[in-house]
C-alpha positions as CSV (number, residue, x, y, z in Angstrom):
1,X,101.8,102.5,89.2
2,X,98.3,101.5,90.1
3,X,96.7,98.8,87.9
4,X,93.1,99.3,86.9
5,X,90.7,98.8,89.8
6,X,86.9,99.1,90.4
7,X,85.3,102.3,91.3
8,X,84.7,101.0,94.9
9,X,88.5,100.3,95.2
10,X,89.3,103.8,93.8
11,X,87.1,105.4,96.4
12,X,88.6,103.3,99.2
13,X,92.1,104.2,98.1
14,X,91.3,107.9,98.1
15,X,89.7,107.7,101.5
16,X,92.7,105.8,102.9
17,X,95.2,108.2,101.4
18,X,93.2,111.2,102.7
19,X,93.0,109.7,106.2
20,X,96.8,109.0,106.2
21,X,97.5,112.6,105.0
22,X,95.2,114.1,107.6
23,X,96.7,112.0,110.4
24,X,100.3,113.0,109.4
25,X,99.1,116.7,109.3
26,X,97.9,116.7,112.9
27,X,100.3,118.2,115.5
28,X,100.5,115.6,118.3
29,X,102.4,115.4,121.4
30,X,105.1,112.7,121.4
31,X,103.0,110.5,123.6
32,X,100.0,110.8,121.4
33,X,102.1,110.2,118.3
34,X,103.5,107.1,119.9
35,X,99.9,105.9,120.6
36,X,98.8,106.6,117.1
37,X,101.8,104.7,115.6
38,X,101.1,101.7,117.9
39,X,97.4,101.7,116.9
40,X,98.2,101.9,113.2
41,X,100.7,99.1,113.6
42,X,98.2,96.9,115.4
43,X,95.5,97.5,112.8
44,X,98.0,96.5,110.1
45,X,98.9,93.4,112.1
46,X,95.2,92.5,112.3
47,X,94.9,93.1,108.5
48,X,97.7,90.6,108.0
49,X,95.7,88.1,110.0
50,X,92.5,88.8,108.2
51,X,93.6,89.0,104.6
52,X,97.1,87.4,104.7
53,X,100.2,88.6,103.0
54,X,99.0,88.0,99.5
55,X,95.9,89.9,98.6
56,X,94.3,92.2,96.1
57,X,92.9,95.6,96.7
58,X,89.4,94.4,96.1
59,X,89.7,92.0,99.0
60,X,91.1,94.8,101.2
61,X,88.2,97.1,100.3
62,X,85.8,94.3,101.2
63,X,87.4,94.0,104.6
64,X,87.3,97.7,105.0
65,X,83.5,97.7,104.5
66,X,83.2,95.8,107.8
67,X,86.2,97.1,109.7
68,X,84.8,99.9,111.7
69,X,83.6,97.7,114.5
70,X,86.7,95.6,114.9
71,X,89.0,98.6,114.5
72,X,87.1,100.5,117.2
73,X,87.2,97.5,119.5
74,X,90.9,97.0,118.9
75,X,91.6,100.7,119.7
76,X,89.5,100.6,122.8
77,X,91.3,97.5,124.0
78,X,94.8,98.9,123.3
79,X,94.2,102.5,124.4
80,X,91.2,102.6,126.7
81,X,92.5,105.7,128.4
82,X,93.0,107.6,125.1
83,X,89.4,108.5,124.2
84,X,90.7,111.0,121.7
85,X,92.2,108.1,119.6
86,X,89.0,106.1,119.6
87,X,87.2,108.8,117.6
88,X,89.9,109.1,114.9
89,X,88.7,107.3,111.8
90,X,91.8,108.5,110.2
91,X,93.8,106.0,112.3
92,X,91.9,103.2,110.6
93,X,92.3,104.8,107.2
94,X,96.0,105.4,107.7
95,X,96.5,101.7,108.6
96,X,94.6,100.6,105.5
97,X,96.6,103.0,103.3
98,X,99.9,101.6,104.6
99,X,98.7,98.0,104.2
100,X,97.3,98.6,100.7
101,X,100.7,99.2,99.3
102,X,101.4,95.5,99.8
103,X,98.5,94.4,97.5
104,X,99.6,92.3,94.5
105,X,97.7,94.7,92.2
106,X,99.2,97.9,93.7
107,X,102.2,99.1,91.7
C-alpha cells in the first residue's frame, strides 16, 4: 500500500514504473540484458550513497530531478562501448523504481 504523497511524487512513481515496465518489455540479447542489469544495479548503489538506506519518496523525487547528468555519466563510464544503453532513460527510471520500494513511506 502506498501512503499519501504529493502530486510530484505520484508523477515520479508513475514515470519510474513506466520506465521499468518498458525496460522489461524490450527483447534484449543476453549480453545487453546483462549490461542493463549491471547499470541498474550501479544506479541503485549510487542512490544508496546519495540518499542513504532510510529515506522518503519526496527525497528520492528531489534526487531524481537532478539525476539525468550523473546517471548519464555513470552509464558512460561503466559502458562506454554500449552507446545504445546511454540513450535509455528507462534504465534510470527502472533503477529509481526498484529503489523507491525501500522508502519508509512506500507500503
